[in-house]
ROMARGU-769072 format. One line per 3 residues: their letters; for each residue x, y, z of C-alpha. Coordinates in steps of 0.05 Angstrom, whole numbers. Layout:
<recs>
a> X Y Z ~ ... .
</recs>
This chain:
<recs>
xxx> 983 4047 1003 ~ 1015 4119 980 ~ 1087 4102 983 .
xxx> 1144 4156 1031 ~ 1209 4165 1028 ~ 1260 4138 981 .
xxx> 1215 4101 958 ~ 1159 4155 933 ~ 1222 4192 909 .
xxx> 1232 4147 866 ~ 1170 4133 846 ~ 1169 4210 830 .
xxx> 1228 4197 777 ~ 1207 4137 733 ~ 1146 4181 733 .
xxx> 1185 4237 706 ~ 1221 4182 671 ~ 1145 4165 629 .
xxx> 1121 4220 625 ~ 1185 4260 582 ~ 1181 4188 544 .
xxx> 1109 4214 533 ~ 1110 4286 511 ~ 1171 4267 455 .
xxx> 1114 4228 431 ~ 1161 4163 452 ~ 1097 4120 458 .
xxx> 1143 4039 465 ~ 1184 4065 505 ~ 1148 4118 545 .
xxx> 1097 4049 556 ~ 1150 4014 583 ~ 1166 4058 629 .
xxx> 1090 4052 663 ~ 1093 3971 651 ~ 1152 3982 693 .
xxx> 1133 4033 739 ~ 1060 3981 744 ~ 1106 3921 775 .
xxx> 1147 3961 826 ~ 1080 4005 843 ~ 1014 3965 817 .
xxx> 969 4007 856 ~ 1003 4071 829 ~ 934 4097 793 .
xxx> 969 4143 728 ~ 1013 4087 707 ~ 953 4038 701 .
xxx> 912 4100 670 ~ 961 4100 619 ~ 967 4030 596 .
xxx> 902 4032 606 ~ 904 4086 550 ~ 951 4065 506 .
xxx> 915 3986 497 ~ 857 4017 481 ~ 888 4056 427 .
xxx> 907 3989 396 ~ 834 3973 402 ~ 845 3934 466 .
xxx> 792 3949 511 ~ 796 3875 545 ~ 864 3890 582 .
xxx> 851 3960 596 ~ 790 3937 633 ~ 830 3896 662 .
xxx> 887 3941 681 ~ 829 3992 702 ~ 785 3948 750 .
xxx> 846 3927 793 ~ 865 4002 797 ~ 801 4039 808 .
xxx> 793 3977 860 ~ 849 4006 908 ~ 825 4082 886 .
xxx> 751 4075 892 ~ 740 4151 902 ~ 783 4167 838 .
xxx> 726 4185 773 ~ 777 4201 722 ~ 797 4118 728 .
xxx> 717 4104 732 ~ 721 4149 667 ~ 778 4103 627 .
xxx> 738 4047 652 ~ 666 4065 619 ~ 701 4074 559 .
xxx> 734 4000 564 ~ 669 3978 567 ~ 635 4009 521 .
xxx> 693 3995 470 ~ 671 3934 480 ~ 598 3932 481 .
xxx> 581 3930 553 ~ 539 3984 564 ~ 509 3966 625 .
xxx> 572 3946 655 ~ 590 4020 631 ~ 515 4046 670 .
xxx> 530 4008 725 ~ 620 4034 720 ~ 598 4116 723 .
xxx> 530 4106 776 ~ 580 4075 825 ~ 635 4126 819 .
xxx> 579 4197 815 ~ 542 4157 890 ~ 623 4169 917 .
xxx> 628 4218 876 ~ 587 4263 853 ~ 625 4339 847 .
xxx> 657 4289 782 ~ 619 4334 735 ~ 648 4301 669 .
xxx> 620 4236 695 ~ 563 4263 685 ~ 572 4292 614 .
xxx> 583 4215 600 ~ 537 4180 630 ~ 495 4229 595 .
xxx> 524 4203 519 ~ 511 4145 541 ~ 440 4151 569 .
xxx> 427 4189 494 ~ 465 4129 457 ~ 407 4097 494 .
xxx> 349 4130 458 ~ 337 4150 542 ~ 325 4228 532 .
xxx> 305 4233 599 ~ 360 4187 621 ~ 402 4234 594 .
xxx> 371 4294 602 ~ 372 4291 683 ~ 448 4267 683 .
xxx> 470 4335 636 ~ 434 4380 683 ~ 480 4344 738 .
xxx> 537 4353 687 ~ 514 4432 670 ~ 498 4448 747 .
xxx> 564 4425 780 ~ 612 4447 736 ~ 580 4517 725 .
xxx> 587 4515 815 ~ 662 4499 815 ~ 677 4554 758 .
xxx> 677 4511 697 ~ 642 4507 624 ~ 624 4586 635 .
xxx> 651 4599 572 ~ 700 4568 526 ~ 758 4600 556 .
xxx> 738 4554 619 ~ 712 4491 570 ~ 774 4442 552 .
xxx> 756 4443 469 ~ 760 4367 464 ~ 699 4371 511 .
xxx> 662 4428 482 ~ 616 4404 430 ~ 584 4352 479 .
xxx> 590 4404 533 ~ 558 4462 481 ~ 505 4399 457 .
xxx> 491 4384 524 ~ 477 4450 546 ~ 426 4468 491 .
xxx> 395 4403 509 ~ 376 4426 582 ~ 361 4490 557 .
xxx> 295 4455 506 ~ 278 4401 572 ~ 256 4454 611 .
xxx> 196 4430 632 ~ 212 4360 626 ~ 272 4367 677 .
xxx> 224 4409 719 ~ 169 4343 730 ~ 227 4287 733 .
xxx> 265 4329 800 ~ 219 4300 833 ~ 200 4233 795 .
xxx> 232 4191 847 ~ 181 4217 904 ~ 118 4212 851 .
xxx> 143 4134 848 ~ 138 4119 922 ~ 87 4161 932 .
xxx> 44 4169 876 ~ 8 4227 854 ~ -41 4245 908 .
xxx> 3 4272 952 ~ 38 4311 907 ~ -21 4350 865 .
xxx> -2 4402 902 ~ 64 4405 874 ~ 45 4404 814 .
xxx> -1 4458 817 ~ 44 4508 849 ~ 103 4488 792 .
xxx> 43 4491 729 ~ 35 4561 747 ~ 105 4576 758 .
xxx> 115 4557 678 ~ 59 4581 659 ~ 10 4538 640 .
xxx> -36 4548 692 ~ -65 4611 735 ~ -62 4599 814 .
xxx> -70 4667 844 ~ -57 4678 915 ~ -128 4677 932 .
xxx> -101 4753 980 ~ -80 4802 929 ~ -32 4828 996 .
xxx> 9 4774 981 ~ 64 4768 933 ~ 132 4713 931 .
xxx> 177 4757 888 ~ 199 4682 846 ~ 157 4612 863 .
xxx> 80 4600 895 ~ 58 4548 934 ~ -18 4540 916 .
xxx> -71 4525 962 ~ -28 4534 1035 ~ -69 4575 1089 .
xxx> -57 4647 1068 ~ -42 4665 1137 ~ 3 4725 1148 .
xxx> 32 4697 1208 ~ 33 4639 1232 ~ 35 4606 1305 .
xxx> 102 4587 1310 ~ 83 4527 1346 ~ 63 4501 1301 .
xxx> 144 4477 1282 ~ 153 4414 1319 ~ 223 4437 1348 .
xxx> 192 4507 1364 ~ 208 4489 1439 ~ 288 4471 1432 .
xxx> 285 4548 1401 ~ 252 4577 1454 ~ 275 4536 1525 .
xxx> 344 4570 1482 ~ 337 4642 1493 ~ 382 4642 1549 .
xxx> 449 4614 1521 ~ 431 4648 1438 ~ 423 4705 1485 .
xxx> 469 4716 1511 ~ 524 4691 1448 ~ 499 4745 1410 .
xxx> 506 4807 1463 ~ 569 4766 1480 ~ 599 4776 1406 .
xxx> 557 4844 1386 ~ 602 4872 1447 ~ 661 4843 1407 .
xxx> 644 4874 1337 ~ 607 4930 1353 ~ 593 4924 1276 .
xxx> 570 4858 1233 ~ 559 4857 1166 ~ 513 4888 1110 .
xxx> 453 4842 1111 ~ 422 4865 1040 ~ 484 4842 996 .
xxx> 466 4895 934 ~ 483 4883 856 ~ 482 4915 806 .
xxx> 460 4987 803 ~ 419 4982 872 ~ 437 5029 936 .
xxx> 428 5012 1010 ~ 368 5074 1015 ~ 333 5037 964 .
xxx> 317 4986 1025 ~ 355 5022 1106 ~ 312 5088 1118 .
xxx> 308 5108 1187 ~ 327 5174 1216 ~ 379 5146 1264 .
xxx> 447 5172 1256 ~ 471 5111 1211 ~ 418 5074 1190 .
xxx> 438 5004 1188 ~ 404 4926 1186 ~ 471 4881 1198 .
xxx> 471 4813 1213 ~ 528 4745 1238 ~ 509 4704 1190 .
xxx> 509 4626 1208 ~ 475 4608 1154 ~ 472 4630 1086 .
xxx> 443 4611 1010 ~ 456 4549 1048 ~ 520 4567 1066 .
xxx> 552 4547 1134 ~ 587 4594 1155 ~ 638 4560 1199 .
xxx> 676 4618 1240 ~ 605 4634 1267 ~ 587 4561 1298 .
xxx> 659 4576 1324 ~ 655 4637 1365 ~ 574 4607 1379 .
xxx> 572 4542 1403 ~ 517 4537 1448 ~ 473 4571 1389 .
xxx> 507 4522 1340 ~ 492 4461 1370 ~ 407 4484 1382 .
xxx> 407 4504 1309 ~ 441 4430 1289 ~ 385 4385 1339 .
xxx> 337 4432 1290 ~ 302 4404 1225 ~ 334 4456 1192 .
xxx> 308 4474 1115 ~ 358 4458 1071 ~ 368 4470 1004 .
xxx> 425 4476 956 ~ 456 4541 952 ~ 374 4576 972 .
xxx> 367 4552 1056 ~ 380 4552 1114 ~ 390 4631 1127 .
xxx> 393 4633 1187 ~ 444 4693 1236 ~ 432 4746 1289 .
xxx> 402 4809 1257 ~ 425 4879 1288 ~ 387 4929 1271 .
xxx> 417 4999 1296 ~ 382 5063 1332 ~ 326 5100 1290 .
xxx> 335 5052 1224 ~ 269 5029 1186 ~ 270 4965 1137 .
xxx> 236 4993 1076 ~ 174 4952 1054 ~ 198 4897 1010 .
xxx> 167 4819 990 ~ 199 4742 1005 ~ 212 4698 949 .
xxx> 165 4629 972 ~ 116 4618 1017 ~ 142 4542 1015 .
xxx> 190 4579 1082 ~ 167 4610 1131 ~ 215 4669 1178 .
xxx> 227 4645 1251 ~ 239 4708 1298 ~ 273 4692 1374 .
xxx> 264 4765 1400 ~ 348 4761 1429 ~ 361 4841 1442 .
xxx> 297 4891 1447 ~ 287 4969 1458 ~ 219 4998 1467 .
xxx> 182 5029 1396 ~ 202 4955 1363 ~ 174 4920 1311 .
xxx> 146 4880 1242 ~ 90 4912 1213 ~ 61 4864 1155 .
xxx> 28 4923 1121 ~ -48 4920 1125 ~ -50 4861 1167 .
xxx> -20 4887 1228 ~ 34 4905 1270 ~ 85 4859 1308 .
xxx> 113 4876 1372 ~ 169 4839 1389 ~ 180 4804 1459 .
xxx> 247 4791 1487 ~ 253 4708 1483 ~ 181 4705 1453 .
xxx> 185 4670 1385 ~ 139 4691 1321 ~ 130 4664 1256 .
xxx> 95 4699 1199 ~ 98 4686 1118 ~ 148 4742 1086 .
xxx> 116 4741 1018 ~ 55 4793 1055 ~ 93 4863 1027 .
xxx> 131 4875 1110 ~ 180 4928 1138 ~ 208 4931 1206 .
xxx> 237 4992 1252 ~ 280 4998 1303 ~ 256 5078 1328 .
xxx> 292 5072 1398 ~ 364 5098 1412 ~ 385 5019 1425 .
xxx> 407 4972 1388 ~ 357 4919 1363 ~ 376 4835 1358 .
xxx> 341 4781 1332 ~ 361 4712 1313 ~ 329 4711 1242 .
xxx> 318 4631 1221 ~ 270 4620 1149 ~ 233 4542 1171 .
xxx> 198 4500 1119 ~ 122 4523 1110 ~ 92 4486 1171 .
xxx> 25 4465 1128 ~ 68 4435 1068 ~ 66 4353 1079 .
xxx> 133 4330 1083 ~ 132 4298 1024 ~ 125 4361 1000 .
xxx> 182 4389 1026 ~ 223 4342 997 ~ 197 4352 924 .
xxx> 205 4428 935 ~ 271 4421 947 ~ 287 4379 889 .
xxx> 243 4415 847 ~ 283 4483 876 ~ 347 4458 867 .
xxx> 332 4432 788 ~ 312 4510 771 ~ 383 4544 801 .
xxx> 416 4478 757 ~ 385 4505 696 ~ 383 4574 717 .
xxx> 467 4561 709 ~ 461 4523 656 ~ 425 4569 614 .
xxx> 486 4628 623 ~ 510 4624 550 ~ 575 4607 541 .
xxx> 622 4673 521 ~ 669 4683 468 ~ 731 4678 477 .
xxx> 771 4735 524 ~ 817 4774 488 ~ 888 4788 501 .
x> 923 4838 494 .
</recs>
């Protein structure tokens, strides 16, 4: 238990005295000061960790391990304590204990990227190249998501050499890492359950050709072969479709209320680089626009929208959403203003389908899959389509069109394939981030 009141003040005073002795290089006195703190406050992680470091400096790994074992029991979520204990075990040549300590800590705090980095080092030293590769991919991905290891400025100098080695290893191990992404599923369900995933991955990395049978289908990112090439799909292939349909009245009420409150939502299109809004939105209306109020975007939950629309939120959270880290789900109230046209475009992958629940539909509004045909929305009637076929949408009326738009798994994927695709896409995304080179330090005036 953390001290409070006068005890907390006294602890902080003693800690600052010990730190000052440490900074001044008075190691013996600093160690004595930390020992006094640990005796008075046995669960203080800072004091115990520093005492363990003093022990390691004297090559007394058993003493360091003893101290750190007790501290980690009191603070099981402290990744740094686990890291220090791992170092102590390695000093005692107890690599199995070291790995078990790190893996246990990372299971509790998976975002501790320095722990993943050390786990990769240990596995590489043991000759476990694949294990090192997987650990280092976790380390790089999680560090860069947290804003670290993007360049030399954001990488601590003592870690720089190891981080550079980890990044290089992950880059070179691309193919192996991708297939390893769903090794656990292969072990559980066998090769046959993953044949189509393997085929999709081989096509993605260019080992074999598996083009869509319909030339009108052109995924921008990832194509999964041998799924029915159906532009328009039966929405009731999704087992949760009746739940969404039956919730139409409450979802519509909340959508109309928040739109009346805001009058304008954010632009749906995220412009990057030199892209222009007119490359995506056209039409002859007074102010053509495609807007959205997001419940989720790129897998991130927009809590404020869920709070504003609690009944819609409850429905969404009750169904099996397509969840891929940093990618999905994407769910929003999609608004197309009067006289607006969403210009023809392709979606990213056919592993995902797009579901629409029309909430407010004026006349002369439609989705058009190019070369296939138009779909005219009807309020309350679900529709689902494969957006890797080129498609456009328009609102040629003087009113505002509002739908609930959400991505969902392609219903023709098996449950095992969904899990494999999720793990594979997350690995591809992490490797993409890790493949960005560390930049040179920024010059300062």
